[in-house]
KOLVOLUM-456587 format. One record per atom (N, C-alpha, C): residue in one letter; x, y, z negated. Coordinates in steps of 0.05 Angstrom, whole numbers, padded with zeros to 5 digits, always signed. Atoms other than C-alpha are relative to their C-alpha. Example, Ala and Ser with C-alpha at 12.3 -4.5 7.8 and 13.67 -1.06 7.14 Angstrom:
REM residues 2
A+00018-00024+00000 A+00246-00090-00156 A+00018+00024+00000 S-00016-00024+00001 S+00273-00021-00143 S-00015+00022-00014 
REM end
This chain:
REM residues 204
M-00002+00016-00021 M+00178-00085-00343 M-00025-00011+00008 S+00032+00016-00010 S+00114-00106-00303 S+00008-00018+00013 K-00001+00019-00026 K+00100-00170-00257 K-00016+00002+00026 I+00021+00002-00011 I+00081-00145-00194 I-00002-00013+00029 A+00011+00009-00020 A+00044-00173-00136 A+00005+00013+00024 I+00005-00019-00027 I+00057-00155-00061 I+00004-00017+00015 I+00008+00011-00029 I+00015-00174-00009 I+00015+00007+00028 G-00009-00007-00024 G+00051-00172+00056 G+00025+00009-00002 A-00031-00005+00008 A+00124-00171+00024 A+00020+00000+00023 T-00021-00007-00016 T+00156-00179+00091 T-00006+00015+00023 G-00008-00029-00015 G+00138-00116+00127 G+00018+00022-00003 R-00025-00032-00003 R+00166-00051+00135 R-00014+00011-00032 A-00004-00011+00024 A+00131-00023+00070 A-00005-00027-00008 G+00001+00018+00016 G+00122-00084+00030 G+00019-00010-00006 S-00027+00008+00007 S+00196-00098+00035 S+00016+00011-00011 Q-00008-00023+00010 Q+00217-00038+00016 Q-00016+00010-00025 V+00016+00004+00027 V+00164-00036-00046 V+00005-00014-00016 L-00023+00017+00016 L+00200-00096-00065 L+00025+00002-00008 E-00019-00012+00011 E+00260-00069-00071 E+00006+00020-00013 E+00004-00021+00020 E+00242-00012-00110 E-00007-00015-00023 A+00014+00017+00016 A+00206-00056-00150 A+00022-00011-00016 L-00017+00012+00000 L+00263-00095-00157 L+00026+00018-00018 R-00019-00022+00007 R+00314-00036-00168 R+00002+00009-00028 R+00007-00008+00021 R+00277-00017-00228 R-00004-00019-00011 G+00012+00023+00017 G+00269-00087-00262 G-00024-00012-00002 H+00026+00011-00015 H+00213-00106-00242 H+00000-00031+00011 S-00004+00025-00014 S+00200-00175-00226 S-00023+00002+00015 V+00008-00013-00027 V+00165-00179-00160 V-00008-00040+00015 V+00017+00024-00020 V+00112-00247-00129 V-00003+00009+00031 A-00007-00007-00036 A+00133-00236-00051 A-00018-00021+00012 I+00035+00012-00012 I+00063-00261-00020 I+00006+00003+00027 A-00004-00006-00031 A+00074-00272+00060 A-00009-00027+00008 R+00007+00025-00013 R+00045-00324+00109 R+00026-00013+00007 N-00021+00006-00005 N+00116-00331+00126 N+00024+00009-00023 T-00004-00016+00010 T+00160-00324+00074 T+00044-00003-00003 D-00023+00004-00004 D+00225-00341+00105 D+00022+00021+00008 K-00018-00021-00007 K+00249-00283+00122 K+00008+00020-00026 L-00005-00018+00019 L+00261-00257+00050 L+00022-00030-00018 A-00023+00019+00013 A+00324-00290+00006 A-00013-00003-00020 A+00000-00001+00026 A+00310-00319-00058 A+00020+00006-00018 R-00016-00002+00027 R+00341-00286-00116 R-00010+00004-00027 A+00010-00015+00015 A+00331-00257-00177 A-00024+00012-00006 G+00015-00017+00003 G+00273-00233-00202 G-00025-00002+00028 V+00022-00007-00023 V+00228-00247-00137 V-00009-00039-00006 T+00012+00026-00004 T+00183-00310-00138 T-00015+00003+00029 L+00011-00002-00030 L+00165-00326-00062 L-00028-00022-00001 K+00030+00009+00001 K+00091-00348-00050 K+00001-00002+00039 Q+00002+00006-00029 Q+00079-00372+00023 Q-00026+00000+00007 V+00020+00007-00004 V+00008-00356+00038 V-00015+00016+00020 D+00012-00022-00026 D-00044-00338+00084 D-00015+00016-00028 A+00010-00004+00023 A-00076-00287+00039 A-00032-00003+00015 L+00016+00013-00003 L-00137-00299+00078 L-00024-00017-00010 D+00005+00024+00016 D-00143-00364+00042 D-00006+00017-00029 A+00008-00015+00029 A-00185-00330-00025 A+00012-00015-00022 E-00008+00017+00030 E-00173-00385-00074 E+00034-00005+00007 A-00032-00009-00006 A-00093-00388-00046 A+00015+00021-00008 L-00003-00032+00003 L-00087-00310-00055 L-00013-00003-00031 Q+00015+00000+00026 Q-00129-00324-00119 Q+00036-00008-00022 H-00027+00011+00008 H-00071-00366-00141 H+00029+00013-00003 A-00021-00020-00003 A-00019-00324-00121 A+00002+00018-00017 V-00004-00024+00012 V-00032-00263-00152 V-00005+00003-00034 S+00008+00007+00044 S-00058-00297-00231 S+00029+00003-00008 G-00025-00007+00017 G-00015-00277-00279 G+00014+00024+00002 S-00011-00019-00019 S+00007-00214-00244 S-00014+00031-00021 D+00003-00012+00017 D+00005-00143-00286 D-00010+00021+00030 V+00010-00019-00013 V-00010-00105-00218 V+00001-00022+00032 V+00003+00011-00025 V-00028-00126-00144 V+00016+00019+00017 V-00003-00021-00018 V+00001-00093-00086 V-00004-00008+00025 S-00001+00017-00019 S-00028-00098-00020 S+00013+00018+00020 A-00020-00018-00003 A+00019-00079+00029 A-00002-00020+00039 A+00010+00020-00021 A-00016-00124+00089 A-00015+00022+00025 H+00014-00016-00031 H-00046-00092+00162 H-00034-00007-00011 F+00033+00007+00002 F-00128-00076+00149 F-00004-00013+00023 A+00019+00007-00023 A-00139-00097+00222 A-00006-00033-00007 T-00001+00029+00007 T-00122-00163+00194 T-00006-00022-00034 L+00014+00003+00026 L-00135-00162+00122 L-00024+00022-00011 P+00019-00019+00013 P-00205-00131+00098 P+00000+00001-00025 A+00007-00005+00026 A-00220-00104+00031 A+00000-00022-00014 S+00009+00011+00008 S-00260-00160+00017 S+00015-00029-00008 A-00027+00022-00004 A-00200-00207+00033 A+00013+00000-00031 V-00020-00003+00017 V-00168-00174-00023 V-00012+00008-00025 I+00014-00010+00033 I-00213-00143-00081 I-00007-00026-00001 G+00005+00027+00016 G-00245-00218-00087 G+00014-00013-00020 P-00029+00022+00008 P-00185-00260-00095 P+00009+00014-00027 V-00014-00021+00017 V-00150-00200-00143 V-00029-00003-00025 K+00020-00009+00023 K-00216-00192-00195 K-00011-00028-00003 T-00009+00031+00009 T-00215-00275-00197 T+00011-00007-00013 A-00030+00012+00009 A-00147-00279-00215 A-00002+00020-00031 G+00007-00023+00029 G-00172-00227-00275 G+00021+00021+00004 V-00017-00024+00000 V-00114-00175-00248 V-00021+00018+00008 T+00024-00028+00004 T-00148-00107-00264 T+00011+00030+00022 R-00011-00019-00021 R-00100-00065-00220 R+00009-00009+00024 L-00001-00004-00033 L-00092-00054-00145 L+00005+00014+00009 L-00001-00018-00010 L-00055-00009-00112 L+00006-00009+00035 V+00006+00007-00040 V-00057-00012-00032 V+00013+00031+00012 V-00021-00013-00020 V-00008+00019+00018 V-00022+00008+00024 G+00019-00015-00010 G-00060+00065+00054 G+00009+00001+00032 G-00016-00001-00026 G-00054+00089+00119 G-00012+00034+00007 A+00000-00024-00002 A-00060+00165+00143 A-00022+00005+00018 G+00025-00007-00010 G-00118+00166+00191 G-00022+00008-00012 S+00014-00005+00015 S-00159+00178+00132 S+00003+00023-00009 L-00021-00024+00020 L-00121+00238+00103 L-00019+00024+00025 L+00023-00021-00009 L-00163+00308+00121 L+00023+00018+00010 L-00019-00016-00016 L-00135+00363+00168 L-00015+00026-00016 P+00017-00019+00010 P-00152+00431+00148 P-00029+00016+00003 D+00034-00006-00001 D-00220+00438+00182 D-00015-00013-00024 G+00017+00018+00016 G-00243+00387+00132 G-00005-00028+00020 S+00001+00028-00017 S-00238+00333+00191 S+00014-00022-00008 R-00026+00008+00008 R-00203+00276+00187 R+00024-00015+00024 V-00014+00002-00019 V-00146+00255+00224 V-00003-00029+00024 I+00014+00015-00021 I-00172+00195+00259 I-00018+00013+00023 D+00020-00007-00017 D-00223+00237+00285 D+00003+00025+00022 S-00015-00016-00020 S-00175+00285+00323 S+00000-00009+00016 P+00001+00009-00036 P-00171+00294+00395 P+00028-00024+00011 G-00030+00007-00003 G-00097+00277+00397 G+00002-00027-00010 F-00004+00026+00013 F-00105+00210+00355 F+00018-00020+00021 P-00014+00019-00023 P-00063+00160+00393 P-00026-00023-00005 P+00019+00026-00009 P-00123+00103+00422 P+00017-00016-00026 E-00011+00029+00019 E-00066+00046+00395 E-00007+00002-00021 Y-00001+00003+00037 Y-00072+00059+00328 Y-00029+00002-00017 K+00019-00004-00001 K-00141+00073+00324 K-00019-00029-00018 A+00003+00023+00015 A-00166-00001+00301 A+00008+00001-00035 E-00016+00006+00022 E-00115-00006+00242 E-00005+00022-00019 A+00000-00012+00013 A-00132+00065+00223 A-00029+00000-00009 S+00027+00003+00019 S-00209+00052+00220 S-00011-00018-00016 A+00000+00021+00028 A-00199-00010+00181 A+00010+00007-00012 G-00021-00013+00013 G-00151+00026+00142 G-00024+00020-00025 A+00018-00018+00012 A-00205+00078+00128 A-00031-00012-00018 A+00015+00020+00007 A-00261+00021+00120 A+00005-00010-00039 F-00004+00022+00025 F-00218-00002+00065 F+00006+00009-00024 L+00008-00020+00021 L-00215+00061+00024 L-00029+00002-00010 D+00024+00000-00004 D-00291+00069+00033 D-00011-00027-00026 A+00016+00020+00014 A-00300-00002+00003 A+00013-00003-00023 L-00010+00000+00022 L-00246+00010-00059 L-00012+00027-00014 R+00007-00009+00020 R-00285+00069-00074 R-00032-00001-00009 E+00025+00013+00006 E-00353+00035-00082 E+00011-00023-00028 E+00001+00021+00018 E-00318-00013-00132 E-00003+00007-00028 K+00011-00012+00019 K-00332-00005-00198 K+00022-00018-00025 A-00019+00009+00024 A-00291-00063-00243 A+00031+00003+00008 L-00023-00010-00002 L-00216-00049-00210 L+00008+00023-00004 D-00005-00022+00004 D-00174+00002-00226 D+00013+00005+00021 W-00017+00002-00027 W-00144+00017-00157 W+00014+00030+00008 T-00016-00023-00010 T-00099+00068-00121 T+00007+00002+00024 F-00005-00001-00037 F-00098+00075-00045 F+00027+00025+00004 L-00019-00016-00007 L-00032+00116-00027 L-00002-00002+00026 S-00001-00013-00025 S-00034+00152+00046 S+00026-00004+00001 P-00023-00020-00012 P+00033+00163+00082 P-00014+00020+00011 S-00001-00021-00015 S+00040+00217+00117 S+00003-00011+00034 A+00011+00014-00030 A+00026+00214+00201 A+00024-00025+00004 E-00025+00019-00012 E+00090+00187+00219 E+00017-00018-00029 F-00015+00007+00013 F+00122+00135+00179 F+00014-00029+00003 V-00026-00009-00015 V+00194+00134+00197 V+00013-00025-00027 E-00017+00017+00017 E+00254+00079+00175 E+00031+00015-00008 T-00019-00014+00001 T+00298+00127+00148 T+00010+00005-00034 E-00012+00000+00025 E+00335+00141+00088 E-00017+00001-00018 R+00014-00005+00026 R+00316+00130+00014 R+00007+00034-00016 T-00003-00031+00020 T+00319+00214-00015 T-00004-00003-00023 G+00004-00009+00028 G+00281+00212-00073 G-00011+00025-00002 T+00014-00031-00007 T+00251+00281-00052 T-00023-00001+00016 F+00015-00002-00017 F+00186+00287-00026 F-00027+00008-00017 R+00013-00010+00010 R+00122+00322-00045 R-00028-00026-00007 V+00027+00030+00005 V+00051+00282-00068 V-00019+00024-00001 G+00032-00016-00002 G-00019+00306-00053 G-00023-00014-00004 Q+00018+00014+00006 Q-00083+00287-00058 Q-00014-00010+00027 D+00017+00004-00023 D-00138+00273+00007 D+00008+00017+00021 A-00009-00015-00026 A-00103+00327+00056 A+00032-00007+00010 L-00023+00005-00005 L-00049+00314+00107 L+00027+00015-00018 L-00029-00021+00006 L+00021+00338+00088 L+00012+00007+00016 V-00016-00001-00027 V+00057+00374+00141 V+00019+00021-00017 S-00023-00018+00008 S+00127+00406+00133 S+00004+00022+00005 H+00007-00021-00016 H+00144+00466+00143 H+00016+00007+00027 E-00010-00001-00027 E+00179+00451+00206 E-00031-00012+00016 G+00025+00015-00016 G+00106+00422+00226 G-00006-00024+00005 R-00005+00035-00009 R+00121+00347+00220 R-00017-00008-00026 S+00013+00016+00017 S+00085+00300+00182 S+00005-00021-00008 W-00009+00025-00001 W+00126+00243+00156 W+00013-00003-00025 I-00015+00008+00029 I+00158+00202+00100 I+00011-00035+00009 S-00015+00020-00010 S+00208+00141+00103 S-00023-00018-00011 F+00012+00017+00008 F+00181+00073+00083 F+00020+00005-00037 A-00018-00004+00019 A+00242+00082+00026 A-00006+00018-00029 D+00013-00010+00025 D+00208+00140-00009 D-00026+00002-00004 Y+00033+00012-00006 Y+00137+00113+00004 Y+00001-00017-00024 A+00004+00019+00015 A+00155+00063-00042 A+00009+00007-00026 I-00002-00016+00030 I+00189+00111-00097 I-00022+00006-00008 A+00019-00006+00012 A+00120+00142-00102 A-00019-00015-00015 L+00026+00009+00000 L+00082+00078-00098 L+00007-00016-00028 I-00012+00016+00028 I+00123+00042-00160 I+00002+00026-00021 D+00003-00017+00019 D+00124+00111-00196 D-00031+00000-00005 E+00038+00009+00014 E+00041+00098-00196 E-00002-00027-00022 V+00011+00019+00008 V+00051+00032-00213 V+00022+00003-00043 E-00013-00007+00027 E+00103+00055-00275 E-00019+00020-00027 S+00011-00018+00021 S+00064+00119-00294 S-00025+00019+00013 P+00026-00008-00010 P-00010+00118-00272 P-00015+00035+00002 K+00013-00032+00006 K-00033+00187-00252 K-00023+00001+00017 H+00024-00005-00015 H-00088+00169-00191 H-00010-00020-00006 A+00018+00021-00003 A-00136+00116-00220 A-00021+00003+00008 R+00016-00004-00014 R-00180+00105-00175 R-00008+00023+00022 Q-00005-00027-00027 Q-00162+00157-00119 Q+00014-00012+00010 R-00017-00008-00025 R-00127+00169-00062 R+00013+00021-00002 F-00011-00031+00002 F-00070+00210-00061 F+00020-00009+00022 T-00003+00009-00022 T-00019+00214-00008 T+00034+00019-00003 V-00034-00003+00009 V+00060+00223-00005 V+00015+00011+00026 G-00022-00005-00021 G+00108+00265+00049 G+00020+00029-00006 Y-00024-00024+00010 Y+00162+00316+00058 Y-00009+00030+00001 
REM end
């Protein structure tokens, strides 16, 4: 059993990671700007923290075995996470990534494709920058897990494919994954690390 600190535990991805961690018997430190959305229950310690407050975030994650950052990249850059995690003495960081930095068959990034929605550009660019920062990081044991192009609120199936840097597309031509199945892949990585200092992806 691990003690897992989740930054952004009230978000759609973070909340599913929290549920999956509890389902498997881990304890969770749920970190959010507003924890009122989370019910107090066994196995969960609520920490109401502004993640941009480096000292407060450091204290919140201190003593954890692993930190999961599930916050939006546009509001919480890599430096705001990496510094406090390292100062707290936590060596493992898993990041809920984005699909924008994944590669298409021609080797270009999803974010650079002509049809990429402009409303997602800022968040996707910030996610790519976060990944670049991790790749320069020498001390942390990090993993960046990119979802497929569509990140959706459908059922937990437990059936999905795992890839590396290329966007996964189904036989029907759709690139998608549910938040619940994504959470399975992330907690699998917490329990049985296979992608140390790497990005990988998950999709149907």
